[in-house]
C-alpha positions as CSV (number, residue, x, y, z in Angstrom):
1,X,178.6,93.1,-37.0
2,X,177.3,90.3,-34.8
3,X,175.0,87.8,-36.5
4,X,172.3,88.7,-33.9
5,X,172.2,92.3,-35.1
6,X,171.6,91.4,-38.8
7,X,168.1,91.9,-40.1
8,X,166.6,88.5,-41.1
9,X,165.3,88.0,-44.6
10,X,163.0,85.4,-46.2
11,X,162.8,85.0,-50.0
12,X,159.4,83.7,-51.2
13,X,159.2,82.6,-54.8
14,X,158.1,79.4,-56.6
15,X,161.0,79.7,-59.0
16,X,164.2,78.2,-57.5
17,X,166.3,80.2,-60.0
18,X,164.9,83.4,-58.7
19,X,165.5,82.5,-55.1
20,X,169.1,81.5,-56.0
21,X,169.6,84.8,-57.9
22,X,168.4,86.9,-55.0
23,X,170.5,85.0,-52.5
24,X,173.7,85.2,-54.7
25,X,173.4,88.6,-56.3
26,X,172.6,90.7,-53.3
27,X,175.5,91.4,-50.8
28,X,173.2,90.8,-47.8
29,X,175.9,91.2,-45.2
30,X,176.9,94.5,-46.6
31,X,173.3,95.6,-46.2
32,X,173.2,94.4,-42.6
33,X,171.0,91.4,-43.5
34,X,171.1,87.7,-43.6
35,X,168.8,85.3,-45.5
36,X,167.4,82.9,-42.8
37,X,164.7,81.2,-44.9
38,X,163.2,80.5,-48.3
39,X,159.7,79.5,-49.3
40,X,158.2,78.3,-52.6
41,X,154.7,79.6,-52.0
42,X,152.7,81.9,-49.7
43,X,151.4,79.2,-47.4
44,X,154.9,77.8,-46.7
45,X,156.0,81.4,-45.9
46,X,153.1,82.0,-43.6
47,X,153.7,78.9,-41.7
48,X,157.3,79.9,-41.0
49,X,156.4,83.4,-40.0
50,X,153.5,82.4,-37.8
51,X,155.4,79.7,-36.0
52,X,158.8,81.3,-35.5
53,X,158.3,85.1,-35.8
54,X,162.0,85.5,-36.9
55,X,161.7,87.4,-40.2
56,X,162.2,91.1,-40.5
57,X,162.1,91.5,-44.2
58,X,160.3,89.4,-46.8
59,X,160.9,89.4,-50.6
60,X,157.7,88.0,-52.0
61,X,156.6,87.1,-55.5
62,X,153.1,88.1,-56.7
63,X,152.2,84.8,-58.6
64,X,152.6,81.6,-56.6
65,X,150.6,78.4,-56.1
66,X,148.5,77.7,-53.0
67,X,148.7,81.2,-51.7
68,X,149.8,84.1,-53.9
69,X,151.7,87.2,-52.8
70,X,148.6,89.4,-52.3
71,X,146.9,86.7,-50.2
72,X,150.0,86.4,-48.0
73,X,150.2,90.2,-47.5
74,X,146.5,90.3,-46.6
75,X,147.0,87.4,-44.1
76,X,149.9,89.3,-42.4
77,X,147.8,92.4,-42.1
78,X,144.8,90.6,-40.8
79,X,146.7,88.7,-38.1
80,X,148.6,91.8,-36.8
81,X,151.6,89.8,-35.5
82,X,153.9,91.4,-33.0
83,X,156.8,91.3,-35.5
84,X,155.2,91.7,-38.9
85,X,158.0,91.7,-41.6
86,X,158.4,94.5,-44.0
87,X,157.5,93.3,-47.5
88,X,159.1,94.0,-50.9
89,X,157.2,92.5,-53.8
90,X,158.5,90.9,-57.0
91,X,156.5,91.6,-60.1
92,X,156.5,91.5,-63.9
93,X,155.7,94.5,-66.2
94,X,152.1,93.2,-66.5
95,X,151.5,93.1,-62.8
96,X,151.2,96.8,-62.0
97,X,147.6,96.4,-60.7
98,X,148.9,93.7,-58.3
99,X,151.7,96.0,-57.2
100,X,149.3,98.8,-56.5
101,X,147.1,96.5,-54.5
102,X,150.1,95.2,-52.6
103,X,150.9,98.7,-51.3
104,X,147.3,98.8,-49.9
105,X,148.2,95.6,-48.0
106,X,151.4,97.0,-46.5
107,X,154.2,96.4,-49.1
108,X,156.9,99.1,-48.9
109,X,158.5,98.7,-52.3
110,X,158.8,96.5,-55.4
111,X,161.4,95.0,-57.7
112,X,160.8,94.2,-61.3
113,X,161.8,90.6,-62.2
114,X,163.5,91.9,-65.3
115,X,165.8,93.9,-63.1
116,X,167.4,91.3,-60.9
117,X,170.8,92.9,-60.8
118,X,172.7,94.8,-58.1
119,X,172.1,98.2,-59.6
120,X,168.3,97.9,-59.3
121,X,168.0,95.7,-56.2
122,X,170.4,97.4,-53.8
123,X,168.5,100.8,-53.6
124,X,165.3,99.0,-52.8
125,X,166.8,96.8,-50.1
126,X,168.6,99.8,-48.6
127,X,165.3,101.7,-48.3
128,X,163.7,98.7,-46.6
129,X,166.7,98.4,-44.2
130,X,166.4,102.0,-43.3
131,X,162.8,101.5,-42.4
132,X,163.7,98.5,-40.2
133,X,166.3,100.7,-38.4
134,X,163.6,103.3,-37.8
135,X,161.5,100.7,-36.1
136,X,164.3,100.2,-33.6
137,X,165.5,103.7,-33.1
138,X,162.3,105.8,-32.9
139,X,160.3,104.0,-30.3
140,X,159.5,107.2,-28.5
141,X,158.2,108.9,-31.7
142,X,157.3,106.4,-34.4
143,X,153.6,105.5,-34.4
144,X,154.0,101.8,-35.1
145,X,155.9,101.2,-31.8
146,X,153.0,102.1,-29.4
147,X,150.4,99.6,-28.5
148,X,146.9,99.9,-30.1
149,X,145.3,101.4,-27.0
150,X,147.8,104.3,-26.8
151,X,147.5,105.0,-30.5
152,X,143.7,105.1,-30.4
153,X,143.7,107.3,-27.4
154,X,146.2,109.7,-29.0
155,X,144.2,109.8,-32.3
156,X,141.0,110.6,-30.5
157,X,142.7,113.3,-28.4
158,X,144.4,114.9,-31.5
159,X,141.1,114.8,-33.5
160,X,139.3,116.5,-30.7
161,X,142.0,119.1,-30.2
162,X,142.0,120.0,-33.9
163,X,138.2,120.2,-34.3
164,X,137.4,121.8,-30.9
165,X,140.3,123.5,-29.1
166,X,138.3,124.2,-25.9
167,X,139.5,122.6,-22.6
168,X,142.9,121.9,-24.1
169,X,144.7,121.8,-20.8
170,X,142.3,119.4,-19.3
171,X,142.3,117.1,-22.3
172,X,146.1,117.0,-22.3
173,X,146.2,116.2,-18.6
174,X,144.0,113.2,-19.4
175,X,146.6,111.6,-21.7
176,X,148.4,108.5,-20.3
177,X,152.1,108.5,-19.5
178,X,153.3,107.3,-22.9
179,X,151.4,110.0,-24.7
180,X,152.6,112.6,-22.3
181,X,156.1,111.6,-23.1
182,X,155.3,111.7,-26.8
183,X,153.9,115.2,-26.4
184,X,156.9,116.4,-24.5
185,X,159.4,114.9,-27.0
186,X,157.9,117.0,-29.8
187,X,159.2,120.2,-28.2
188,X,162.6,119.6,-29.8
189,X,161.0,119.9,-33.3
190,X,159.2,122.5,-35.3
191,X,155.7,121.5,-36.1
192,X,153.6,122.0,-39.2
193,X,150.0,121.0,-39.6
194,X,149.0,119.7,-43.1
195,X,145.4,119.5,-44.2
196,X,144.8,116.8,-46.9
197,X,141.7,116.7,-49.0
198,X,141.3,113.8,-51.5
199,X,139.9,115.1,-54.9
200,X,137.6,113.6,-57.4
201,X,136.1,115.7,-60.2
202,X,132.3,115.4,-60.3
203,X,129.5,115.5,-62.8
204,X,127.8,118.5,-61.3
205,X,125.1,118.4,-63.9
206,X,124.0,115.0,-62.5
207,X,124.0,116.4,-59.0
208,X,126.9,114.2,-57.8
209,X,129.3,115.2,-55.1
210,X,133.0,116.0,-55.9
211,X,134.3,114.0,-53.0
212,X,135.7,110.5,-53.3
213,X,133.2,107.9,-52.4
214,X,133.4,105.8,-49.2
215,X,134.9,102.8,-51.0
216,X,137.6,105.0,-52.5
217,X,138.6,106.3,-49.1
218,X,139.0,102.9,-47.4
219,X,142.7,102.8,-48.1
220,X,143.6,106.5,-48.1
221,X,144.8,106.8,-44.5
222,X,146.9,103.7,-44.9
223,X,148.6,104.9,-48.1
224,X,149.1,108.4,-46.5
225,X,150.9,106.8,-43.5
226,X,153.0,104.6,-45.7
227,X,153.9,107.6,-47.9
228,X,154.8,109.7,-44.9
229,X,157.1,107.0,-43.5
230,X,159.3,107.5,-46.5
231,X,160.1,111.0,-45.2
232,X,161.8,109.6,-42.1
233,X,160.5,112.2,-39.8
234,X,158.1,112.0,-36.8
235,X,154.5,112.5,-37.9
236,X,150.9,111.7,-36.9
237,X,148.2,111.2,-39.5
238,X,144.6,111.1,-38.6
239,X,141.2,111.3,-40.3
240,X,139.6,114.5,-39.0
241,X,136.4,114.2,-41.0
242,X,135.0,111.7,-43.5
243,X,136.8,113.3,-46.4
244,X,139.6,115.1,-44.7
245,X,142.9,114.1,-43.1
246,X,145.4,116.0,-41.0
247,X,149.1,115.4,-40.7
248,X,151.1,116.6,-37.8
249,X,154.6,116.9,-39.4
250,X,157.7,117.4,-37.2
251,X,160.8,118.8,-38.8
252,X,164.2,119.6,-37.4
253,X,164.7,123.1,-36.0
254,X,166.5,125.1,-38.7
255,X,167.3,128.8,-39.0
256,X,166.8,128.6,-42.7
257,X,163.3,129.1,-44.0
258,X,164.3,127.7,-47.4
259,X,165.7,124.5,-45.9
260,X,162.4,124.0,-44.0
261,X,160.3,124.8,-47.0
262,X,162.4,122.5,-49.2
263,X,162.1,119.5,-46.9
264,X,158.4,119.9,-46.5
265,X,157.9,120.3,-50.3
266,X,159.9,117.2,-51.0
267,X,157.9,115.1,-48.6
268,X,154.5,116.3,-49.8
269,X,155.4,115.9,-53.5
270,X,156.4,112.3,-52.8
271,X,153.2,111.8,-50.9
272,X,151.0,113.1,-53.7
273,X,152.8,110.9,-56.2
274,X,152.3,107.8,-54.0
275,X,148.6,108.5,-53.7
276,X,148.3,109.2,-57.4
277,X,150.2,106.0,-58.4
278,X,148.4,103.6,-56.0
279,X,144.9,105.1,-55.6
280,X,144.7,107.1,-58.8
281,X,143.5,110.1,-56.8
282,X,144.8,113.7,-56.5
283,X,145.2,115.5,-53.2
284,X,144.6,119.2,-52.4
285,X,146.9,120.1,-49.6
286,X,147.1,123.1,-47.3
287,X,150.2,123.8,-45.1
288,X,150.3,125.9,-42.0
289,X,153.0,128.2,-40.7
290,X,155.5,126.6,-38.4
291,X,154.9,126.4,-34.6
292,X,156.7,125.0,-31.6
293,X,153.8,124.6,-29.1
294,X,151.0,122.0,-29.3
295,X,148.6,124.6,-28.0
296,X,148.9,126.4,-31.4
297,X,147.9,123.3,-33.4
298,X,144.1,124.1,-33.6
299,X,144.9,127.5,-35.0
300,X,147.4,126.1,-37.4
301,X,145.0,123.4,-38.5
302,X,142.3,125.9,-39.3
303,X,144.9,127.8,-41.4
304,X,145.9,124.7,-43.3
305,X,142.3,123.7,-43.8
306,X,141.3,127.0,-45.3
307,X,144.3,126.9,-47.6
308,X,143.4,123.4,-48.8
309,X,139.9,124.5,-49.6
310,X,141.3,127.1,-52.1
311,X,140.9,124.1,-54.5
312,X,137.3,125.5,-54.9
313,X,138.6,128.3,-57.1
314,X,142.1,127.1,-58.1
315,X,141.4,123.5,-59.0
316,X,142.4,120.1,-57.6
317,X,145.7,118.5,-56.9
318,X,147.7,121.5,-55.7
319,X,149.7,122.4,-52.6
320,X,148.9,125.7,-50.9
321,X,151.3,127.5,-48.6
322,X,150.5,130.4,-46.2
323,X,151.5,133.0,-48.7
324,X,148.7,131.8,-51.1
325,X,146.2,133.4,-48.6
326,X,147.9,136.8,-49.2
327,X,146.2,137.1,-52.6
328,X,142.8,136.1,-51.4
329,X,140.3,138.4,-52.9
330,X,137.7,140.2,-50.8
331,X,134.2,139.1,-51.5
332,X,132.3,141.8,-53.3
333,X,128.6,142.5,-52.9
334,X,126.2,140.2,-54.8
335,X,126.9,140.3,-58.6
336,X,123.2,139.7,-59.4
337,X,120.4,142.2,-59.8
338,X,117.9,139.9,-58.1
339,X,114.7,142.0,-58.4
340,X,115.2,142.4,-62.2
341,X,116.4,138.8,-62.7
342,X,113.5,137.2,-60.8
343,X,110.9,139.5,-62.5
344,X,112.2,138.4,-65.9
345,X,112.1,134.7,-64.8
346,X,108.6,135.1,-63.4
347,X,107.2,136.7,-66.6
348,X,109.0,134.2,-68.9
349,X,111.4,136.6,-70.5
350,X,114.5,134.6,-71.4
351,X,116.8,137.6,-70.7
352,X,117.0,136.4,-67.1
353,X,119.8,134.0,-68.4
354,X,122.0,137.0,-69.2
355,X,121.8,138.2,-65.6
356,X,122.5,134.8,-64.2
357,X,125.5,134.1,-66.5
358,X,127.0,137.6,-66.0
359,X,126.9,137.1,-62.2
360,X,128.5,133.7,-62.5
361,X,131.2,135.1,-64.8
362,X,132.1,137.7,-62.3
363,X,132.5,135.1,-59.6
364,X,134.5,132.9,-62.0
365,X,137.1,135.7,-62.3
366,X,137.7,135.8,-58.5
367,X,140.9,134.0,-57.5
368,X,142.0,132.4,-54.2
369,X,138.5,132.1,-52.7
370,X,136.9,129.2,-50.8
371,X,133.3,128.1,-50.9
372,X,133.0,129.2,-47.3
373,X,134.2,132.7,-48.1
374,X,131.6,133.3,-50.8
375,X,128.8,130.9,-49.8
376,X,126.5,133.9,-48.8
377,X,126.4,135.0,-52.4
378,X,125.3,131.6,-53.6
379,X,122.9,131.2,-50.6
380,X,121.2,134.5,-51.7
381,X,120.7,133.1,-55.2
382,X,119.2,129.9,-53.9
383,X,117.0,131.9,-51.5
384,X,115.6,134.1,-54.3
385,X,114.9,131.0,-56.5
386,X,113.2,129.4,-53.5
387,X,111.0,132.4,-52.9
388,X,109.9,132.4,-56.6
389,X,109.0,128.7,-56.4
390,X,107.0,129.2,-53.2
391,X,105.1,132.1,-54.7
392,X,103.9,129.7,-57.4
393,X,103.0,127.0,-55.0
394,X,106.0,124.8,-55.6
395,X,109.2,123.9,-53.6
396,X,112.6,122.4,-54.1
397,X,111.4,118.9,-54.5
398,X,110.0,119.9,-57.9
399,X,113.5,121.0,-59.0
400,X,116.1,118.7,-57.3
401,X,116.8,115.1,-58.3
402,X,117.2,114.1,-54.6
403,X,115.6,114.8,-51.3
404,X,118.6,116.9,-50.2
405,X,118.1,120.5,-49.4
406,X,119.7,122.8,-51.9
407,X,122.1,124.2,-49.4
408,X,123.3,120.7,-48.4
409,X,123.8,119.8,-52.1
410,X,125.7,123.0,-52.7
411,X,128.2,122.2,-49.9
412,X,129.1,118.9,-51.6
413,X,130.2,120.6,-54.8
414,X,133.8,121.5,-53.8
415,X,134.9,122.9,-57.2
416,X,133.5,126.2,-58.4
417,X,132.9,125.1,-62.0
418,X,130.8,122.2,-60.8
419,X,128.8,124.5,-58.5
420,X,128.2,127.0,-61.2
421,X,127.0,124.3,-63.6
422,X,124.7,122.9,-60.9
423,X,123.3,126.4,-60.1
424,X,122.7,127.0,-63.8
425,X,120.9,123.7,-64.1
426,X,118.5,124.3,-61.2
427,X,117.8,127.9,-62.3
428,X,116.9,126.6,-65.8
429,X,114.7,123.9,-64.2
430,X,113.0,126.6,-62.1
431,X,112.3,128.7,-65.1
432,X,111.1,125.7,-67.0
433,X,108.6,124.9,-64.2
434,X,107.2,128.4,-64.3
435,X,107.0,128.6,-68.1
436,X,107.3,125.1,-69.6
437,X,107.0,126.3,-73.2
438,X,109.6,129.0,-73.0
439,X,112.7,127.5,-71.5
440,X,114.9,124.5,-72.4
441,X,115.5,122.5,-69.2
442,X,118.8,121.0,-70.2
443,X,122.0,122.5,-68.9
444,X,124.0,124.6,-71.4
445,X,127.2,123.2,-72.9
446,X,130.3,123.6,-70.7
447,X,132.8,126.3,-71.6
448,X,135.7,124.1,-72.5
449,X,133.5,121.8,-74.7
450,X,132.3,124.9,-76.6
451,X,135.8,126.2,-77.0
452,X,137.1,122.8,-78.3
453,X,134.3,122.7,-80.9
454,X,135.1,126.3,-81.9
455,X,138.8,125.4,-82.4
456,X,138.0,122.3,-84.4
457,X,135.9,124.4,-86.8
458,X,138.4,127.3,-87.0
459,X,141.9,125.8,-86.5
460,X,142.8,126.5,-90.1
461,X,142.6,130.3,-89.5
462,X,144.6,132.6,-87.3
463,X,143.4,131.7,-83.8
464,X,144.5,133.1,-80.4
465,X,143.5,132.6,-76.8
466,X,142.4,136.3,-76.6
467,X,140.2,135.9,-79.7
468,X,138.5,132.7,-78.5
469,X,138.0,134.1,-74.9
470,X,136.3,137.2,-76.5
471,X,134.1,134.8,-78.5
472,X,133.2,132.8,-75.4
473,X,132.6,136.0,-73.4
474,X,135.0,135.1,-70.6
475,X,138.4,136.5,-69.6
476,X,141.6,135.1,-71.0
477,X,142.8,134.0,-67.6
478,X,139.6,132.2,-66.8
479,X,139.6,130.3,-70.1
480,X,143.2,129.4,-69.8
481,X,142.8,128.1,-66.3
482,X,139.7,126.1,-67.1
483,X,141.2,124.7,-70.2
484,X,144.2,123.3,-68.4
485,X,142.1,121.9,-65.6
486,X,139.8,120.0,-67.9
487,X,142.1,118.9,-70.6
488,X,145.5,118.7,-68.9
489,X,147.2,120.8,-71.5
490,X,147.4,124.5,-72.4
491,X,145.2,126.0,-75.1
492,X,148.0,126.6,-77.5
493,X,149.2,123.0,-77.1
494,X,145.7,121.7,-78.0
495,X,145.5,123.9,-81.1
496,X,149.0,122.9,-82.2
497,X,148.3,119.2,-81.8
498,X,145.0,119.5,-83.7
499,X,146.8,121.3,-86.6
500,X,149.6,118.8,-86.7
501,X,147.3,115.8,-86.7
502,X,145.5,117.2,-89.7
503,X,148.8,118.1,-91.4
504,X,150.0,114.5,-91.0
505,X,146.8,113.3,-92.7
506,X,147.2,115.7,-95.6
507,X,150.8,114.6,-96.1
508,X,149.4,111.4,-97.6
509,X,147.9,113.4,-100.4
510,X,149.6,115.2,-103.3
511,X,149.4,118.6,-101.7
512,X,152.5,120.7,-101.6
513,X,154.0,121.4,-98.1
514,X,153.3,125.1,-98.2
515,X,149.7,124.3,-99.1
516,X,149.4,121.9,-96.2
517,X,150.8,124.6,-93.9
518,X,148.3,127.1,-95.1
519,X,145.5,124.6,-94.9
520,X,146.1,123.9,-91.2
521,X,146.4,127.5,-90.1
522,X,150.1,128.4,-90.6
523,X,150.6,131.4,-93.0
524,X,154.4,131.0,-92.8
525,X,155.7,127.6,-94.1
526,X,159.0,128.0,-92.2
527,X,157.1,128.5,-88.9
528,X,155.0,125.4,-89.7
529,X,158.2,123.4,-90.3
530,X,159.8,124.5,-87.0
531,X,156.7,123.6,-85.0
532,X,156.3,120.3,-86.7
533,X,159.9,119.3,-86.0
534,X,159.7,120.4,-82.4
535,X,156.7,118.1,-81.8
536,X,157.4,115.2,-84.1
537,X,161.3,115.1,-84.0
538,X,161.6,115.2,-87.8
539,X,160.9,117.8,-90.5
540,X,157.6,117.7,-92.4
541,X,159.4,116.5,-95.6
542,X,161.3,113.8,-93.7
543,X,158.0,112.6,-92.1
544,X,156.4,112.4,-95.5
545,X,159.3,110.4,-96.9
546,X,159.1,108.0,-94.0
547,X,155.3,107.6,-94.6
548,X,156.1,106.8,-98.2
549,X,158.6,104.2,-97.2
550,X,156.3,103.0,-94.4
551,X,159.1,103.5,-91.8
552,X,157.0,105.7,-89.5
């Protein structure tokens, strides 16, 4: 390979030995690279890049004098040079927060300083080189090779197309020549529209929205685009609404559905992991059917968007494919007897709570529903409460914490459990305003919190999910789903860990092992021993011996 075709590398580190190690250990020529410069701090590196524009790849340390690695990355991003180098950062184990921030400033990968050997370095450099090659080979498709004006125009057109599909032909005709070529080039691919909703669990009782706040969204689009680049396929990523993104994903035409599905799953799983690692945020994702004509994009986008909004009933952080819509339940008539419920509330009879809770329980048991699909049921509840307030000379300002209208506040609560808690709260407040002495105004304890307290008081007895769900007056499936969503573990795992924690404490006493097993809810000592060894890696007796010898 000619020298002119090698990718040019600069190593930036204030430690000469690190620079020497990277120069010597890495077989740069084999990786189609050549080290053209070194720098001992960020300022020196910036001067070289700004003046000569001859660096394609930069290996940069996080901690340096004068200008550290983060400041250098921020400077590169701010200046928007014609040939901004790709950046791989060097970090110590204690620098993960710096690494996370470096990705927000454009870094593409990182190397641990404790792993400066060929085995660890070569895969990282190889990935960076592949991205550099893509810069050169995909000029007709890769987003970062069009000038800013073309990109902005394309994004505006695509956003308008997805949100309002009218006048598609006219809007397409208005695209400039570059974008027309781009649009034509996509005909050789199958296209999938992906709807991406960033999640944040809310405190519904406090009236907060479940969406990430503006400051949390500042870097989402950038991280999404960086994550998609790892998939090495043509894509477009745009912000469609303040808390919603759409990805146009192009995949090779393949006769195999499983191959298409596998490649899409792999890319989106990697994307979710990237966002989780660097923004500590989960994503709810909906994926449309495949199409081959851009005129179908609006319809496919609506399909993907509806699927992503299944997070309302199914919880955050999941990927929804078209087949998930097949199980969508039809919305039944209202589950509430409003005349009876409102009359009880008006007269101060606390039995109104039974009617409210029973209706919410029925809605809890419905799977694969979105807020849009069942909002009319919740609207009717709010309307009846509003009528009751109006009849008593009051309005929603007496009930709500903010000046928002109740219907606007409801739309911000994108998870069903949060919405149900909020509705319960304002219903209790309404009843409290009508009869201050009869009703507690605070919100009832959440389901999972009640169940955890019950388990803590009864784990030493025979306890099953069915038994506890009957006690809590909910279905087993609902309790199981809510427990996993809030605690991150299954009900039986929680019970087991609680029992074993108490067993370990009791092993410090003189109790016999079968007595300990019985004390923590295991009638069969052999079963207790098997469970203990599976979780702890050693038998109960071995664990007790290790405690006595203080080796555990």
